[in-house]
Every structure is written in structure tokens, then in C-alpha cells.
N, C-alpha and C positions, 0 to 999 in steps of 0.2 A: 925481484921487485919487493918493495918495502911494505910493511903493514900500514893500514890506514891510521892517520892521526886525526881524522876529521871529528870523531866523537869527542876526543879530548879538546880539540880546538873549539868546537861548538859549545861545549860545556863552559869554557872560559868566555866565549863570545856572549853567551846569554847573560853573563854578569856584567858585560861592558855597557857603556852608555850608548844607546841607539840614537835617540833624538836629543839634541843639546837643550831642548826646551821648546815650549810653544812660543813662536815669535809674537811679540806684542803688537797689536794693531788697534790704534785708537779709532773708535767708530764715530765719535761726535765732535763737532767743532766746539771749542771752548770759549768762543767769543761772547760778546754781549747779546742780550735778547731783549731788544726794546719793546717787543710785543708783550712781554711779561709785565704784570702790574708791579707797582712799588712794593706791595705786600708780598707778592711772590718772590721778588728779588731779595727782599729782607729775610724771608724764611730760608732762601737758598744760601745767603751769606751766613746765616746762623748755623746751617748744616756744616758748611766748610770750616767754621771756626770751633765747632764742638770738640770736646777733648778726646773722644774715642769713638770707635765704631758703633758701640751701643747707643751712645748719645746721638750720633749722627742719624742712625736708623729711626730713632724715636721722633726726631724732628722731621725726617723725610716722610714718615707716616702721616704727620700732621699736614705737611705740604700737599701730599697726594690726596688725602681725604678732602682737604679744602679746595684744591685746584686739580682735579683728576686729569684735566686736559692741558695742563700748563706746558708751555714750550720748553720749560727747563727740565722737564721730566727725563728725557734721554740722557742729558748731561749729568744730572744728579744720580741716575741709575748707574751709569758707568763709573762715576767717581766712587760711589759706595761699593760697587762690585770690586773695584781695585782695592779699596780699604779692607773689605772683608777678606779678600783673597790673600792679603798680607798678614793676617792674624796667624800666629804660630801655635797657639794652644788649640789642639784639634777639636776638643769638645766645644770650646767657645766658638771656634770658627763654624762648626756645624750649626750651632744654635743661631748664630748671626746670619748664616746663609739661608736657613729656613725662614727667618724673619724677612730677609731681603726678598725672597721669592714671594712671600705673602703680600708685600707692599707693591712690588713691580711685577704684576701678574698678567700683563697683556701679552698676546702672542708675539708682538713686535719686539718685546724685551727678552725673548727666549735666548737670543744669542749674546745678550749682555749678562743676564743673570745665570743662565743655564751652566756655563762653564765653571763658575764659582761654586754653584751648588753641587754639581757632580764631583768636583775635586774635593770639596769639604767632606762628602761621604767617603770618598776614596782615602783621604787622609785619616779618617776615623776607622779605616779597615772595614767599612761597610760596602763592599764592592757590589753585592747584589742590589742594594739600594741605589748606588751610584748609576748603574746601568738602567735600573727601572726608572729613575728620575730622568736620565738622558732620553729614554724612549718616550717618556711623558712629554718632555719639552719638544722633541722632534715630531711627535704626533700633531702638535699645533704649529710648529715652525720647521718644516722638513728641510728647508735650505739654510739652517743655522750652521754655517760653515765652522765658525770658531768652536762651537759646541762639539761638532763632529770631530774636529782635530783633537780637542781635549779628551774625548772618549777614546780615540785611537791611541793617544799617549798612555792613558790609564790601562787599556787592554793590552798594549804592547809590554808595558811594565809588568803586568801579571804573567805574561808568557816568559819573560826573563826570570821570574820567580817560580817558574815551573808550574804555574796554574793555568791550565788550558781551557777553563770553563767558559771564557768569554771570547774565544778565538773566532768562532763563526760570526758572532755579532760584530766584533771589531773589524773583521774583514769587510763586512757590509758597510760599516761606517767609513772605513778608509776608501772604499770604492765610491761612495757617495761624495766624499770630500774631493777626491781626485776629479770626479766628473764636474763638480761645481767650479773648481779652480781652472780646469782645462776649458770649460765653457765661458770662462771669464765673468762669472757671476759674482760681481763685487758686492759685499755686504752694504746695506744702506748706510750712507753717511761717511763712508771711507774715502779719503782723498785718493786720487789716481796714483800719485807718487808712492804713498804708503802701500797701496794695493799691489803695485808692481814689485816693491821690495818684499812684501809678505809672500806673494806667489813664489818668487825666486827662492826664498828661504824655506818655505813650507813644503812645496810639492816633492822635492827629492826625499825629504824625511818621511813623508807619507808612503811613498813607493817603497822605501827601505823598510818601514814598519810592516807594510803589507807583505813584503817578501819574507820577513821572519814569521809572520802569522801563517802564511801559506806553508812555509817550511814546517812549522809546528803541527800544522794540520795534516802533513804528509803529501801536500800538493807540490812536489818538487819542481815540476816544469813551470808552474805559475810563479813559485817563489823565485826561481832563476830569472824569469822574465822581468819580475819586479825589480830585482837587484840590478839587472842590466839597464833598465830604464833609470833607476836612481843614479847609477854610475854615469850615464850619459848626461843627466841633468846636473850632477855635481861630481866631476871627475877628480876632484881633490880629496874626496872622502874615502879614507882607507877601508872603512868598514864594509863598503859594498864589495870591494875586491877580496877582502878576507872571507866573506861569506860565499862569494862565487867560487873562490878557490876551494873551500871546504866541500861545497856541493859537487863540483866537477871532480874533485879527488874521489869522492864516493863512487861516482860513475866509473872513473878509471879503475878503481879497485875491483868493482864488480865485473867489468869487461875483461880485466886482466885474469881473473879467476876462470872466466869462461874460456879465454884463449888457452890457458894452461891445460884445460881438460879436453881440448879438441885434438883429434888425430891430424897428422901431417896432411897437407893438401891445400888447394886453392882457397877454401873457406877459412882455414887457419891463417893463411897468409893475409887474407883480407881483414881478418880479425886483428892480427898484429898491427896492421896499418891504423886501424881504428883506435887501438890501445895507445899507440905511439902519438897519434894526434891529440888524444885526450891528455896524455902526460905532458905534451908540449903546451897545451892550454893551461894546465895546472901550473907549470913552471912560470909561464907568463903572468898568470894571476898572482901567484905567490910573490914574484918579483915586484909586481905593482903594489901589493899589500905591504910588503916589507919597506919599500921606498916611502910610501905615504904615511906609514905608522911610525917611522923613525922619529924619536923625540916625544912621542905621545905617552904621557904617564898612564892614561886609561888603557892603552893598548900595548903596554910594555911587555907583558907576559906573552901575548899573542905574537908580537913582533919577534921576540926571541925564538919562539917555537917555529914560526914560519921561516925564519932565516935558516934554522937547522934543517928543516924539511926541504927547503929550496936547494940547499947545498947537496943534500943526498940525492934528490931527484935530478938535479942538474948534472952531477957527476955520472949518474947512471946513464943519462942520455948522451954524455960527451966522453965516454970511454975513460971514466975515472978522473977527468980533469975539470977544474972549476974555472978555467980560463974563459973570460968573457962574461962571467956571472955578475961581477960588479958593474960592468958596463951596462948590462941589462937593467940592473937596479937603478943605476944612475940616470938612465933614460926616463924612468918614471918619476924621479925626483923633480924633474923639470915641471911637472904638473902640480907640485905643491904650491899652496898660496903663499 
């Protein structure tokens, strides 16, 4: 029986892209607002035509001071959040995000402003402040789903960079986000069609992230359950099967060592059956991961490693023959998008 490759695989996996990004979900309708006065609409137009984010924020501050209850407030807040979120200079982005938070400071705006603010702190490598700000927003707006998902992305990225400091907090946020999505708690102002798309895109990624977070925490069973759920929700994502393969391979290696140390008898025979079942599961997961990762630049190294490991394991279980292995891989290629 071969040595475990899981540590090597997981080290590579931690550098791979886990979530392809936070799906964009527009919260507010961008249509006309006849209830807004002519002066409010004039100020809003001046904001939209201002040359940069700093100028837009200055005009927005004027609008909100003059008309704090304007019906244009949520639309302006979201537009400016998008504008600030697109700033590439990290120091400038953080300063603008802090200003944005000062202007749009109502609890209802936490899920509009909060994600931009915490990401600005993260981009500036101020992760303690990012999570502190996130907790501050969530204390006022506990159902701020988009903010929760943003914090999950930041915390997961830190785990990939071998920083476990925020694991427990991020697991909590992932669990909250999953509960909100599965309870169909749509954020205010989101259209039904957009919400349906957002749920389908986001939920598998949150389960996937929580799987890695649980794995990093040492909660292997919980992590495995999360990856299984992610795989059910998105069966075309190779990463879920890659991680499941690595985790079950660890179990196989442990049980195989135990088998080798046992004396002959019924207990050893039962242990052999358990080891063989685990190895068959590893082979199946490796084949799944190999099939779905084929052609992926981000997973190229893992694909090659898994293909080599798959062949070794497959031959071990089939008396030195690889006959049928390509057919097994081909079966899972059918699930690729």
C-alpha cells in the first residue's frame, strides 16, 4: 500500500481558488423616483456625473444631510458602494470606504456598505479591523447576507494563506449565511429572478468554504459533510471531489496501518474489508476529481498528481492492471458543464 499523498495535495489545494468570487446581486431598482423632489433628483444626477469617487461622496454627503429620508438614498448608496469597491489603490479605497460608512450609517444600509468596508480593510491587510467592522455591522443588521458572504470569502482566503486566526468566526458567519439562504430570506429590494440565481451560485461555495474551514479546524467529519453537500449542489465543481478524495485518503491510510498491525483472525478480515471499501471510495473520488479538473489551469498541478495517484491505487486494486480506469474517468466527464 502506498504512502499518503494527501498532505502534498492539500498544500497545493490551499493555494487554489476556492470561490470564484462573490456573485453580484443588485439590491435596488434603478428606475425613476417621482416621489423625490426636483432638487433631490438634481443632486442625484450631479453625483452620477461627478468625475471620481471622492467627488461623488462629497455630493452624496450634501444630499443626505439635506434630505436624510430621500427615496433616492438606497440607490445612491449602492451606486457609491460599487464605485468605492472598484478603487484599486488600497489606501484610497479604505479612506473612501470609511467616508461611505459615515454617510450611509443606518442599519438598513449595513448590507450595502458593510461588504465594501470590510473588503477595504482586508485589501489593506488590516484583517483584525475587517472582522471587527464586520461584527459591528452585524450587531445592527444580523441578517446582512451579502456582508456575511463577504466575510466568509475573506476568512477562507486567510486559511488558504495559512492564517487560522479567523477560522471559528468565519465558520459562524458561513453557518449564518447558509441558514439565511436555505430559509429563503431574500435581502430587501432584490428581485425574485436575481435572488434565485444568487442562491444557486452562492450556496455551494459557502458549503465548500465551510468545508475547508472545518478541515483547518480539525473537524474532519464536519468538513467532509460540507464538501458532500457542496458536491450535491454543484456536481460539476472538481474542487469538492479533490478535497473529499484527500480526506478519505487520510482515513484509508490510517485504517490500513491499523490493519497491518493486527494479528490474523476475523477482526483483521473485517478490517481488510473496511480498508478496501475506503480505497474504492478514494479511487472513485480521484477519478471524479481528475475528470472534472481536466483543462483547468488553476487545478493543473492537482490534476496531474491525482491522475498519478489514481493509476497507482487503481492498479493496486485491479491486480496491476489499469484496464477500465479511463472508462471510470470518462463517466464523470459527462457531468462537466
